[in-house]
C-alpha positions as CSV (number, residue, x, y, z in Angstrom):
1,M,-17.7,37.9,51.2
2,Q,-17.1,41.4,52.4
3,F,-17.2,44.6,50.5
4,F,-15.3,47.8,51.8
5,Y,-16.8,51.2,51.1
6,K,-14.2,53.5,49.0
7,G,-16.6,56.3,48.2
8,P,-17.4,59.9,49.9
9,K,-17.8,60.2,53.5
10,K,-20.8,62.6,53.7
11,H,-24.0,63.7,52.3
12,Y,-23.8,64.9,48.7
13,N,-24.6,68.7,49.3
14,S,-24.2,69.0,53.1
15,I,-23.3,72.4,53.8
16,D,-19.9,73.4,52.8
17,F,-17.8,76.3,53.4
18,F,-19.2,78.5,50.3
19,S,-23.0,77.6,51.4
20,G,-22.2,78.8,55.1
21,C,-20.7,82.0,53.6
22,A,-23.7,82.6,51.4
23,I,-26.0,82.3,54.4
24,F,-24.0,84.5,56.5
25,V,-23.6,87.3,53.6
26,G,-27.5,86.9,53.3
27,F,-28.1,87.4,56.9
28,A,-25.8,90.2,57.1
29,A,-27.6,92.1,54.4
30,F,-30.8,91.7,56.0
31,I,-29.5,93.0,59.2
32,F,-28.0,95.9,57.2
33,F,-31.4,96.5,55.7
34,L,-33.0,96.7,58.9
35,T,-30.7,99.5,60.2
36,L,-31.7,101.7,57.2
37,L,-35.3,101.7,58.6
38,D,-35.9,104.8,60.6
39,D,-39.2,103.2,62.2
40,I,-41.8,100.5,62.0
41,E,-43.8,102.3,59.4
42,D,-40.9,102.1,56.9
43,L,-41.5,98.3,56.7
44,G,-44.6,99.0,54.4
45,D,-42.4,100.5,51.8
46,H,-40.1,97.6,51.8
47,A,-42.7,94.7,51.6
48,F,-41.6,93.2,48.5
49,E,-37.9,93.1,49.8
50,I,-39.0,91.6,53.2
51,I,-41.2,88.9,51.4
52,M,-38.2,87.9,49.0
53,F,-36.1,87.5,52.1
54,V,-38.7,85.3,53.8
55,I,-38.9,83.1,50.8
56,V,-35.1,82.5,50.2
57,A,-34.6,82.0,54.0
58,G,-37.5,79.6,54.2
59,V,-36.0,77.6,51.2
60,T,-32.5,77.6,52.7
61,V,-33.7,76.4,56.2
62,A,-36.0,73.7,54.6
63,G,-33.0,72.4,52.5
64,V,-30.9,72.2,55.7
65,F,-33.5,70.4,57.9
66,Q,-34.8,68.0,54.8
67,K,-35.4,64.3,56.0
68,K,-32.4,62.3,54.6
69,A,-31.4,58.7,54.7
70,K,-28.4,57.8,56.7
71,L,-25.2,57.5,54.7
72,H,-23.7,54.3,54.7
73,N,-20.0,54.5,54.5
74,T,-18.7,51.3,55.8
75,R,-18.6,47.6,54.6
76,L,-21.4,45.4,53.5
77,V,-21.5,41.7,53.8
78,I,-22.9,39.1,51.7
79,K,-22.9,35.7,53.5
80,N,-25.5,32.8,53.3
81,D,-27.8,34.6,50.9
82,V,-28.2,37.5,53.2
83,L,-26.9,41.2,52.9
84,R,-25.9,42.6,56.0
85,I,-25.6,46.3,56.8
86,K,-23.9,47.2,59.9
87,K,-25.1,44.6,62.6
88,E,-28.7,45.6,62.9
89,L,-29.8,45.4,59.3
90,T,-29.9,42.1,57.4
91,I,-32.0,41.7,54.2
92,P,-32.2,38.5,52.1
93,M,-30.9,38.6,48.8
94,E,-34.2,37.4,47.4
95,K,-35.6,40.9,48.3
96,I,-32.4,42.9,46.8
97,R,-32.9,44.3,43.2
98,L,-29.7,45.1,40.9
99,D,-30.5,47.5,38.1
100,L,-28.0,48.0,35.5
101,Y,-28.0,50.9,33.2
102,K,-26.1,50.8,29.9
103,K,-25.8,52.9,26.8
104,D,-24.6,51.2,23.6
105,G,-23.5,48.3,25.6
106,T,-21.3,50.3,27.9
107,F,-21.9,50.5,31.7
108,V,-23.5,53.8,32.9
109,R,-24.4,53.3,36.5
110,Y,-26.3,51.0,38.9
111,H,-29.0,51.2,41.3
112,L,-29.0,48.5,44.0
113,Y,-32.2,48.6,46.4
114,D,-34.3,46.3,48.2
115,T,-38.2,45.7,48.0
116,Q,-38.7,46.9,51.7
117,G,-37.2,50.4,51.3
118,K,-34.2,49.7,53.7
119,V,-31.2,50.3,51.5
120,A,-30.4,51.8,48.2
121,I,-26.9,52.3,46.5
122,Y,-26.3,54.5,43.3
123,S,-23.1,54.3,41.6
124,I,-21.6,55.7,38.2
125,Y,-18.9,53.0,38.7
126,E,-19.1,49.3,38.1
127,D,-17.5,47.9,41.3
128,D,-16.9,44.5,42.8
129,L,-20.4,44.5,44.5
130,S,-22.2,44.8,41.4
131,R,-19.9,42.4,39.5
132,F,-20.2,39.8,42.3
133,I,-24.2,40.0,42.3
134,Q,-24.2,39.7,38.6
135,E,-22.1,36.8,38.8
136,N,-23.9,35.1,41.8
137,Y,-27.3,36.4,41.7
138,A,-28.4,36.8,38.2
139,D,-32.2,36.3,38.9
140,I,-32.3,39.6,40.9
141,T,-30.3,41.3,38.1
142,S,-32.2,43.6,35.5
143,E,-30.4,45.4,32.5
144,Y,-31.9,48.4,30.9
145,T,-30.8,50.6,27.9
146,V,-30.4,54.1,28.8
147,D,-32.1,56.4,26.1
148,K,-31.3,59.7,28.0
149,T,-30.3,61.2,31.3
150,M,-31.2,64.4,33.0
151,G,-30.7,66.4,36.2
152,G,-28.3,68.4,37.9
153,E,-25.4,67.7,40.2
154,S,-27.6,66.1,43.2
155,V,-30.8,64.9,41.4
156,S,-30.3,62.7,38.5
157,T,-33.0,61.1,36.1
158,L,-32.3,58.1,33.8
159,V,-35.0,57.3,30.9
160,A,-34.6,53.6,29.7
161,G,-37.6,53.1,27.4
162,S,-40.8,53.0,29.5
163,R,-38.7,53.0,32.7
164,T,-37.8,56.2,34.7
165,L,-35.3,56.1,37.7
166,S,-35.0,59.5,39.3
167,Y,-32.9,59.8,42.6
168,S,-31.2,62.3,45.1
169,L,-27.7,62.0,46.1
170,S,-28.4,64.5,49.1
171,T,-31.4,62.5,50.7
172,G,-31.2,59.2,49.1
173,K,-34.8,59.2,48.0
174,Y,-35.7,57.5,44.7
175,T,-38.6,56.9,42.5
176,I,-39.1,54.1,39.8
177,S,-41.7,54.9,37.1
178,E,-42.9,52.5,34.4
179,N,-45.1,54.0,31.5
180,E,-45.0,57.2,33.6
181,E,-46.7,55.5,36.5
182,I,-44.7,55.4,39.8
183,V,-44.1,51.9,40.9
184,L,-41.7,52.5,43.7
185,D,-41.1,55.8,45.9
186,Q,-38.8,55.5,48.7
187,L,-36.6,57.1,51.3
188,P,-34.5,54.2,52.3
189,E,-32.9,54.0,55.9
190,F,-29.4,53.8,54.5
191,Y,-28.0,54.7,51.2
192,S,-24.6,55.4,49.5
193,Y,-23.4,56.7,46.2
194,D,-20.4,56.1,44.0
195,S,-19.2,53.6,46.6
196,K,-16.4,52.0,44.6
197,Y,-16.9,48.7,46.9
198,K,-13.8,46.6,46.9
199,A,-14.4,42.7,47.7
200,K,-12.7,40.8,50.2
201,A,-13.2,37.1,51.1
């Protein structure tokens, strides 16, 4: 069975127009600040401003160059109990896990991953891929009841009883905890989010 990707084509918070403008304005403001200085001794009078600029610049640059998983935005194939991602990566289905998160019996999201840290899929949509695995591989499917969700736009945390899932849409990294003890902390090779996979035999 083939599953065709219908989701986003780039990393969640890759630099967009507004981020680029903010970086440009910040850099221009710093250059303007330097032109106001008469000589090198004046730097001591503006130590606080310089320290703040260095901190903001460091955080911005670190975010741009942070290690990220490759965003997988093409088809997946499940054949002969093997999940194939691109040509070079195959994972036996026995090593795959599908965690379904529901609230009051209603689907909230799913997290598909493997035990070797090769792939992770996060989705708020119940798509053909998740339904196929539920129906054909019930032994690797687990269901959790969500107590609460937290986080911003790019990092989400779900609490389901003693289990906590935290994941980043910008890097693909995820952490699973049981009773506040980390049991899995991975930066997979490939990840995707809100993929809306469509099946085709």
